[in-house]
C-alpha positions as a Python dict, from the first residue, in 0.01 Angstrom:
ca = {
    (1, 'X'): (0, 0, 0),
    (2, 'X'): (-96, 386, 70),
    (3, 'X'): (-408, 533, -46),
    (4, 'X'): (-774, 683, 70),
    (5, 'X'): (-650, 1003, 249),
    (6, 'X'): (-303, 970, 245),
    (7, 'X'): (-240, 1137, -134),
    (8, 'X'): (-500, 1426, -17),
    (9, 'X'): (-264, 1473, 257),
    (10, 'X'): (32, 1455, -7),
    (11, 'X'): (-157, 1708, -270),
    (12, 'X'): (-178, 1930, 38),
    (13, 'X'): (209, 1944, 56),
    (14, 'X'): (260, 1940, -301),
    (15, 'X'): (42, 2244, -405),
    (16, 'X'): (175, 2474, -71),
    (17, 'X'): (525, 2427, -283),
    (18, 'X'): (361, 2554, -570),
    (19, 'X'): (515, 2186, -706),
    (20, 'X'): (318, 2058, -991),
    (21, 'X'): (245, 1664, -1049),
    (22, 'X'): (511, 1624, -1369),
    (23, 'X'): (810, 1739, -1123),
    (24, 'X'): (664, 1552, -793),
    (25, 'X'): (677, 1231, -1024),
    (26, 'X'): (1031, 1315, -1192),
    (27, 'X'): (1253, 965, -1214),
    (28, 'X'): (1057, 749, -1055),
    (29, 'X'): (1006, 439, -1281),
    (30, 'X'): (698, 292, -1317),
    (31, 'X'): (458, 570, -1148),
    (32, 'X'): (295, 821, -1409),
    (33, 'X'): (158, 1145, -1344),
    (34, 'X'): (-206, 1001, -1363),
    (35, 'X'): (-138, 748, -1135),
    (36, 'X'): (-58, 999, -849),
    (37, 'X'): (-341, 1251, -997),
    (38, 'X'): (-604, 998, -898),
    (39, 'X'): (-405, 860, -547),
    (40, 'X'): (-477, 1220, -471),
    (41, 'X'): (-844, 1212, -463),
    (42, 'X'): (-873, 936, -252),
    (43, 'X'): (-864, 734, -565),
    (44, 'X'): (-617, 416, -595),
    (45, 'X'): (-308, 328, -456),
    (46, 'X'): (90, 334, -455),
    (47, 'X'): (377, 170, -333),
    (48, 'X'): (531, 270, 8),
    (49, 'X'): (862, 276, -174),
    (50, 'X'): (728, 508, -449),
    (51, 'X'): (605, 780, -151),
    (52, 'X'): (923, 808, -17),
    (53, 'X'): (1063, 900, -377),
    (54, 'X'): (768, 1132, -426),
    (55, 'X'): (828, 1285, -83),
    (56, 'X'): (1185, 1339, -202),
    (57, 'X'): (1089, 1547, -473),
    (58, 'X'): (864, 1786, -281),
    (59, 'X'): (1155, 1856, -33),
    (60, 'X'): (943, 1658, 244),
    (61, 'X'): (1083, 1453, 511),
    (62, 'X'): (875, 1090, 592),
    (63, 'X'): (884, 1197, 958),
    (64, 'X'): (712, 1528, 859),
    (65, 'X'): (466, 1379, 661),
    (66, 'X'): (360, 1104, 923),
    (67, 'X'): (302, 1399, 1151),
    (68, 'X'): (100, 1646, 837),
    (69, 'X'): (-68, 1356, 793),
    (70, 'X'): (-121, 1245, 1136),
    (71, 'X'): (-30, 857, 1083),
    (72, 'X'): (93, 824, 1467),
    (73, 'X'): (-194, 657, 1626),
    (74, 'X'): (-330, 815, 1943),
    (75, 'X'): (-346, 639, 2250),
    (76, 'X'): (-651, 772, 2448),
    (77, 'X'): (-516, 608, 2814),
    (78, 'X'): (-192, 809, 2778),
    (79, 'X'): (-373, 1122, 2648),
    (80, 'X'): (-605, 1112, 2969),
    (81, 'X'): (-287, 1033, 3189),
    (82, 'X'): (-144, 1383, 3086),
    (83, 'X'): (-452, 1559, 3100),
    (84, 'X'): (-448, 1462, 3448),
    (85, 'X'): (-109, 1503, 3535),
    (86, 'X'): (-115, 1820, 3433),
    (87, 'X'): (-434, 1898, 3631),
    (88, 'X'): (-244, 1780, 3930),
    (89, 'X'): (-500, 1527, 3951),
    (90, 'X'): (-367, 1265, 4154),
    (91, 'X'): (-687, 1017, 4221),
    (92, 'X'): (-742, 1027, 3805),
    (93, 'X'): (-396, 945, 3742),
    (94, 'X'): (-407, 691, 4026),
    (95, 'X'): (-749, 524, 3919),
    (96, 'X'): (-629, 501, 3560),
    (97, 'X'): (-285, 327, 3635),
    (98, 'X'): (-453, 71, 3852),
    (99, 'X'): (-745, 8, 3588),
    (100, 'X'): (-492, -39, 3307),
    (101, 'X'): (-286, -302, 3574),
    (102, 'X'): (-584, -476, 3588),
    (103, 'X'): (-600, -523, 3224),
    (104, 'X'): (-257, -632, 3205),
    (105, 'X'): (-303, -916, 3445),
    (106, 'X'): (-558, -1044, 3216),
    (107, 'X'): (-381, -1017, 2896),
    (108, 'X'): (-27, -1012, 3054),
    (109, 'X'): (110, -819, 2729),
    (110, 'X'): (422, -634, 2817),
    (111, 'X'): (234, -312, 2569),
    (112, 'X'): (-7, -307, 2901),
    (113, 'X'): (219, -343, 3148),
    (114, 'X'): (420, -19, 3033),
    (115, 'X'): (122, 206, 3004),
    (116, 'X'): (12, 104, 3341),
    (117, 'X'): (377, 174, 3463),
    (118, 'X'): (404, 483, 3253),
    (119, 'X'): (73, 617, 3494),
    (120, 'X'): (242, 511, 3797),
    (121, 'X'): (525, 682, 3682),
    (122, 'X'): (360, 1009, 3632),
    (123, 'X'): (181, 927, 4021),
    (124, 'X'): (520, 933, 4139),
    (125, 'X'): (665, 1247, 3981),
    (126, 'X'): (394, 1461, 4158),
    (127, 'X'): (381, 1240, 4498),
    (128, 'X'): (764, 1096, 4535),
    (129, 'X'): (522, 789, 4610),
    (130, 'X'): (658, 471, 4390),
    (131, 'X'): (314, 276, 4427),
    (132, 'X'): (378, 21, 4178),
    (133, 'X'): (463, -353, 4367),
    (134, 'X'): (784, -479, 4377),
    (135, 'X'): (637, -724, 4157),
    (136, 'X'): (567, -575, 3879),
    (137, 'X'): (859, -345, 3912),
    (138, 'X'): (1069, -679, 3830),
    (139, 'X'): (855, -750, 3542),
    (140, 'X'): (888, -413, 3394),
    (141, 'X'): (1292, -437, 3430),
    (142, 'X'): (1264, -809, 3254),
    (143, 'X'): (1074, -654, 3005),
    (144, 'X'): (1283, -416, 2911),
    (145, 'X'): (1595, -584, 2960),
    (146, 'X'): (1508, -853, 2699),
    (147, 'X'): (1456, -557, 2440),
    (148, 'X'): (1699, -637, 2150),
    (149, 'X'): (1641, -330, 1944),
    (150, 'X'): (1631, 47, 2122),
    (151, 'X'): (1335, 238, 1895),
    (152, 'X'): (1221, 525, 2028),
    (153, 'X'): (922, 328, 2165),
    (154, 'X'): (1117, 145, 2406),
    (155, 'X'): (1364, 428, 2469),
    (156, 'X'): (1056, 626, 2568),
    (157, 'X'): (900, 361, 2772),
    (158, 'X'): (1252, 335, 3009),
    (159, 'X'): (1239, 719, 3006),
    (160, 'X'): (894, 743, 3124),
    (161, 'X'): (891, 463, 3403),
    (162, 'X'): (1248, 522, 3509),
    (163, 'X'): (1160, 675, 3874),
    (164, 'X'): (1003, 320, 3931),
    (165, 'X'): (1335, 122, 3933),
    (166, 'X'): (1561, -1, 4150),
    (167, 'X'): (1883, 202, 4115),
    (168, 'X'): (2067, -100, 3948),
    (169, 'X'): (1810, -157, 3705),
    (170, 'X'): (1812, 182, 3583),
    (171, 'X'): (2211, 180, 3557),
    (172, 'X'): (2204, -176, 3333),
    (173, 'X'): (1934, -87, 3111),
    (174, 'X'): (2124, 247, 3066),
    (175, 'X'): (2438, 70, 2971),
    (176, 'X'): (2208, -141, 2707),
    (177, 'X'): (2091, 201, 2533),
    (178, 'X'): (2467, 296, 2561),
    (179, 'X'): (2586, -37, 2420),
    (180, 'X'): (2347, 58, 2086),
    (181, 'X'): (2419, 408, 2018),
    (182, 'X'): (2529, 358, 1711),
    (183, 'X'): (2209, 159, 1594),
    (184, 'X'): (1994, 420, 1746),
    (185, 'X'): (2164, 711, 1571),
    (186, 'X'): (2120, 513, 1234),
    (187, 'X'): (1717, 580, 1292),
    (188, 'X'): (1772, 963, 1285),
    (189, 'X'): (1838, 1254, 1519),
    (190, 'X'): (1507, 1261, 1665),
    (191, 'X'): (1558, 914, 1764),
    (192, 'X'): (1947, 981, 1946),
    (193, 'X'): (1778, 1271, 2127),
    (194, 'X'): (1506, 1060, 2296),
    (195, 'X'): (1819, 833, 2391),
    (196, 'X'): (2030, 1070, 2503),
    (197, 'X'): (1773, 1254, 2681),
    (198, 'X'): (1667, 937, 2844),
    (199, 'X'): (2051, 903, 2921),
    (200, 'X'): (2089, 1183, 3107),
    (201, 'X'): (1738, 1138, 3303),
    (202, 'X'): (1901, 856, 3410),
    (203, 'X'): (2229, 987, 3505),
    (204, 'X'): (2020, 1232, 3667),
    (205, 'X'): (1857, 927, 3900),
    (206, 'X'): (2166, 783, 3988),
    (207, 'X'): (2332, 1107, 4094),
    (208, 'X'): (2097, 1147, 4349),
    (209, 'X'): (2063, 817, 4459),
    (210, 'X'): (2361, 604, 4373),
    (211, 'X'): (2710, 822, 4282),
    (212, 'X'): (2908, 531, 4197),
    (213, 'X'): (2708, 397, 3906),
    (214, 'X'): (2626, 765, 3814),
    (215, 'X'): (3002, 815, 3765),
    (216, 'X'): (3023, 501, 3589),
    (217, 'X'): (2764, 615, 3340),
    (218, 'X'): (2816, 927, 3294),
    (219, 'X'): (3168, 791, 3169),
    (220, 'X'): (3005, 584, 2904),
    (221, 'X'): (2784, 894, 2823),
    (222, 'X'): (3103, 1133, 2784),
    (223, 'X'): (3221, 848, 2493),
    (224, 'X'): (2867, 852, 2317),
    (225, 'X'): (2942, 1058, 1961),
    (226, 'X'): (2618, 1350, 2056),
    (227, 'X'): (2520, 1510, 1725),
    (228, 'X'): (2609, 1887, 1737),
    (229, 'X'): (2232, 2006, 1712),
    (230, 'X'): (2161, 1830, 2038),
    (231, 'X'): (2270, 2152, 2223),
    (232, 'X'): (2011, 2053, 2509),
    (233, 'X'): (2154, 1728, 2596),
    (234, 'X'): (2520, 1929, 2568),
    (235, 'X'): (2358, 2147, 2857),
    (236, 'X'): (2235, 1873, 3038),
    (237, 'X'): (2557, 1634, 3063),
    (238, 'X'): (2814, 1986, 3182),
    (239, 'X'): (2580, 2043, 3450),
    (240, 'X'): (2519, 1666, 3596),
    (241, 'X'): (2907, 1620, 3533),
    (242, 'X'): (2943, 1907, 3824),
    (243, 'X'): (2629, 1811, 3995),
    (244, 'X'): (2801, 1469, 4066),
    (245, 'X'): (3137, 1618, 4153),
    (246, 'X'): (2983, 1824, 4403),
    (247, 'X'): (2780, 1543, 4530),
    (248, 'X'): (3109, 1325, 4557),
    (249, 'X'): (3391, 1566, 4688),
    (250, 'X'): (3197, 1835, 4833),
    (251, 'X'): (3320, 2087, 4610),
    (252, 'X'): (3139, 2440, 4628),
    (253, 'X'): (3266, 2574, 4296),
    (254, 'X'): (3098, 2255, 4113),
    (255, 'X'): (2743, 2364, 4268),
    (256, 'X'): (2860, 2737, 4157),
    (257, 'X'): (2889, 2627, 3809),
    (258, 'X'): (2596, 2360, 3791),
    (259, 'X'): (2392, 2722, 3902),
    (260, 'X'): (2527, 2910, 3629),
    (261, 'X'): (2428, 2670, 3368),
    (262, 'X'): (2075, 2657, 3506),
    (263, 'X'): (2064, 3073, 3480),
    (264, 'X'): (2207, 3028, 3140),
    (265, 'X'): (1896, 2798, 3043),
    (266, 'X'): (1684, 3085, 3179),
    (267, 'X'): (1872, 3331, 2995),
    (268, 'X'): (1833, 3143, 2661),
    (269, 'X'): (1427, 3116, 2720),
    (270, 'X'): (1483, 2744, 2800),
    (271, 'X'): (1282, 2820, 3088),
    (272, 'X'): (1157, 2446, 3104),
    (273, 'X'): (1511, 2331, 3130),
    (274, 'X'): (1613, 2570, 3381),
    (275, 'X'): (1272, 2414, 3574),
    (276, 'X'): (1441, 2070, 3572),
    (277, 'X'): (1779, 2207, 3640),
    (278, 'X'): (1690, 2438, 3971),
    (279, 'X'): (1481, 2119, 4093),
    (280, 'X'): (1778, 1894, 4096),
    (281, 'X'): (1985, 2155, 4283),
    (282, 'X'): (1727, 2188, 4516),
    (283, 'X'): (1722, 1853, 4619),
    (284, 'X'): (2085, 1774, 4613),
    (285, 'X'): (2070, 2097, 4823),
    (286, 'X'): (1824, 1923, 5058),
    (287, 'X'): (2055, 1559, 5047),
    (288, 'X'): (2341, 1798, 5193),
    (289, 'X'): (2225, 1898, 5475),
}
């Protein structure tokens, strides 16, 4: 049941659009204007199914309402890790990660392992040092390999910890995501973008470490039905295909095309994407020397 502050957040969105209660409740069986009015003031409750119908009537998607009403719980550890990462505070990242790993040792819950691994992954991104022991890397792989339904939560965990995993693990988990891509798409565009971004992150890693697996993964990715709105993924896929070709054939033209794509990202004011692509170019250049 939905009640208390949620109703007040609904009223904010309704009134911002000058939509009356009568219009908001039209064509919804067994839901009176007076009942919704009470709910909007924090008095009473309504079924979740009715909330979805109300949101439809005021032209708001459930995901938009979730963000507006701040229904997603925040994890303080993740917030602290992100702050430390931005500030380049390696000592704090390592301290938080080790403390979280100690919690996992006591609870043996996958969720606690995921949080610890996320911290170690951030540490790796700054230092290129993997301090998560092989034992815990194996536990992380086993936990992710047992995922039957790749929701945004698990896709994010994979993407946020893949730097810690062996190349073979990364390839196998990527195949699991591609094999379940049609189900992932049913969860919406946001989850699809999470999935394609994660797969391309994995492809980027494999391109630099294991070109044979990278080529096989690229073949699978090329068969996925991308949304036309997923433009970043299209650019990154094109870029990585040329980088991979350059890695395997040393054709300078492929490198030049990849470099042009990174310049295009800058041209369209995607400096974050351009920085990422330039970093990959730099790593490829250094590995070929």
